[in-house]
N, C-alpha and C positions, 0 to 999 in steps of 0.2 A: 352580736346582737342575741338574745337568748329567746330560745322556745317560749312564747306566750298562746297561752289560753287554745291549746289543742289537747286531743283526743289521745290515749296510748293506739299505740300500732295498731293493736286486732279490733279497733272500733272502722278500721276500713272495711273489713270482711261484712263486719255485721252492718255499716253501711249498705251495701252492696246487695245484700239478702233483703233490704226491707227496701231500697230504690229499685230495682228491678219488677218486683212484683206490685208495686205502685205505681209504678211507668206503664204497665200494660193493662192495669188497671183504668186509670188515668186516660187512657186512651182507648178503652174499650167502654168508659164512659161519652165520651166526648164525640167519638164517632157514632156509636153504634146506641148509645144513650141506656146503656147495659146498668143496672141496678138490683144489691145484692138483696137477694128475695129476703123477709122478714127485717130488714134495715131500716126499717120506717118508724118512724115513731108522729105521737101526735104533738103538735107542741101549741097550738091554738085553740081556740072555740069556733073560730070561725076564719075565713080566708079570706085574705085582701088581695090589693094587684102586687104586690111584691112580697107579702108574706102568706104562704100555703098553709093552710090547717096542718097539712102532716109533710113533712119534711124526711126524705130518704138522703140517707149519709154515706153512701158511698163515694160521692166525690171527695168527699171532707176528708175518707178515709184512704182514698189517693193520692190526697196534697201532702196528708199528714205522714204518710211513708216515702215520699219523694224528698220533701224539704226535711225531715228527719236522716235520711239514707245520702241525700246531698251534703248536707252539713259536716256528717262525720266522715262520708268520706273525703271531703274538700279540706279538712281541718285534723285529720288523723297524722299526728307524728311519725317521719319515716325514721325506719329501722337505725338509720345513723343520721343525726340531728347535728349540722356543723353551719359554719361561718356561710359557704354556698348555700345550702338550701336556704338559709333565713333571707337571703339576698335574691334567691329565688321564689322564695313567697313574698319578698314585696314588692317585685317586680310583677308577679302574677296578680297580686292585689289590685297594682297601680293599673294596669291593660287594662283587668277587668270592669273594673267602674268606669274607665273614661272611655273604652269600646260599649257598653251599656249604655252610655249615656249618649253617643253619639248614631246609635240604634234607636234608640227611646226620642230622640229627634229629629231625626229620617221619621217616623212613624206617626208622631204629633203632627208633624209638617202636611205630611199626606192626609193625616186624617181631617187638619182643618182644611184642607181643599177639597175635600169630596173624594179626594184619590187614593185612600186607601184597597188595594185589594185585599188585604186579609184582615178581613174587619176580627174576627179572634183573634189575632195573633196580641192586642193589645193584652188580654186576660193571660198570657203566657209569658209576657217579658218578664214578670218576675222573676221567673227562672235565668234568664243569661245573664246576672253577675256570678253566680256560683258558675254555673257551665264554662263562662268563658277561664274563670280564676284555674277550674280544672284541667281543662284543654290546654292552656299557657304554661302552667305548673309542668305538668305529664312533660310537655313538651321539650320544656329547659331541663327536666331531670335529665332525658336523655339525649339531649343533642350538646349542652354548655357543662362542659367537664371541670371549666376554671371561671371561678369567682372574676377575672378579668374580662372575660369574654362576653359577660353578661353586656346588654346596650345600657346606657347611662338613662337615668330618668330626668324629663325635662320640666320643669314649673315654672309657672309666669314671672316677671321680676315682679318683687313686693311693692314698686310702685309706679304705677297709681292703680295697678289691680286691685290691690286688698279693698282698699275704701270704696271704691267703686262697687264692687263684687257683693260688699259687705251690705252697700246700702240698697243696691237694687234687691238683695235676697232679702232685707228687714219688709221692702215695699212689695216684693209679689207677696210674701208670705203673708202679711198682711191681705192682699188682693185675696189670695186664695180661701183664707181663714171665711171670711167675706162672704166669697160665693159659696163655698158648703151652706154657710147659715141661710141662704138668700139665694137659692139657686135656682128658687122662680121666678124673682123677680132682679136679680144682677143684671148689670149692662153687659152685651155679647162680649165687648173687648175687653172688659176686668175678667171673664172665663177665659178668653184666649191669651191675655197675659198671664191666668194664672197656671196655663197649662206649660208655661217656659219658666218657671220659676227654678226649675234644677238648676237650668244655665248658669245663673251667677251664683248659685251653692256650688256648683261643681267648679267654677271658676273659684270659687272661694277657698277650696280645697285642695288644688292642682296651683296655689299661689306662693313662692318663696316666702321664708322667712326671714327677718334681716338679716341674719346669720344662720347660714347652716353647716351644720355638726353631724359627727355620727350620732350623738342623744337627739337631735331631732330626725333624722334619719329610722332610727329606731322606734322613736316614740309616734312618727307617721304608719307607719307597717300595724302597731302594738293599735293605734287608734281604729284604725283602718278593717280590721281584722275584728275588732268589737265589736264596731258599727253594723258589719254583714252580718255577726252572729245575732246582734242587736235586732235585727229590721226580720232575718228569719223564726228568731223566736217570736216575737211578736205575731208572724204569721201564721205560727200554729194555734197561740192561742187565740188568735182572732178565728180562725179555722175551726177552733169549739166555739165559742160563746158569741161568734157575731154571726148575723146571715144578711143575704141580697146587699142593700148599698153600701152600710158601712165597711164592708167586707171586702166591698169593689174597692175603696177608697185608701185600703191598705195593702190593697193589690198594686192600684194605679200609681200610688205614691211610692214606689220602692227607694228611686234614685235619690228623690226628697230627703227620705227617713234616713236611708246611709249616711248623705251628705249632714244632716242635722247632729248626728249620733258621732261621726268621727269630729266635726268642728266643735262640740260642748265639751268629749275627751280631750283631743289634741288641748285644745285652748284653755282647758282647767289644770292639766296635767303640765303644760309647757310653763302656767303663770307662778303653780308651785314650786316649779322648778328655778326661774327666775327670782320669786322671790327667797329662795334660801341661795341662792348666788348673791344676794343683795341688789337685784335688779324691778324694773317693774314690768310687769306683760301688757301688752297694749290690747 
């Protein structure tokens, strides 16, 4: 399994140099409402409920430093890149997305029943996939010295999960789009369903192909890595050009964006491969 979309090894140190001050600045913003003096710009002629006349960009700077730093530290090459490291990276991505989805499920369930004990946690959940990946990756690097000592990765059977998860995904994505454009008039049950659209998407991501081989395994890790990078790059761009509600949508739908990006990349590459092999991709 060849290394894919990785920064040079020296970027890990650069990432830490970005992440640590960004994290400290972010904590200061959230806890003490700290704002860098002179970092405020006038963006509008008048203020409204969600769009103030003046914007301070301390939060945006902290977020940019943290996200860029995490990306560099998470996806920097090891000094020695071999088959074991590639397998560890695949294993870590697998668990990062799965565990972050479970955390998201618990949070949304509690929120739906007005039991959320930490209401501000939802705005920081976009960190979870990268943090879990980093923790899992470093743990396996330290503990697993043999490729055969790695845990097997489990996927749902192709039938009936593939068609069921795909159908539910399209239905819930449609419900979510409707709710976004009609957020004042959309029925409550559609809003609730839209909150859970990530579940069938993740089930689709974690469903086996009819034939699993080394190429499929390699394609999975490449697609998942690209999907994670795409989401965090979107977050960085949104951090610069979007404000208020549109930016919160980018944060809130982290799991969905990663899953959709994965499915597009994975199935596109798989279709090309099957066409080259003389078959048809479903």
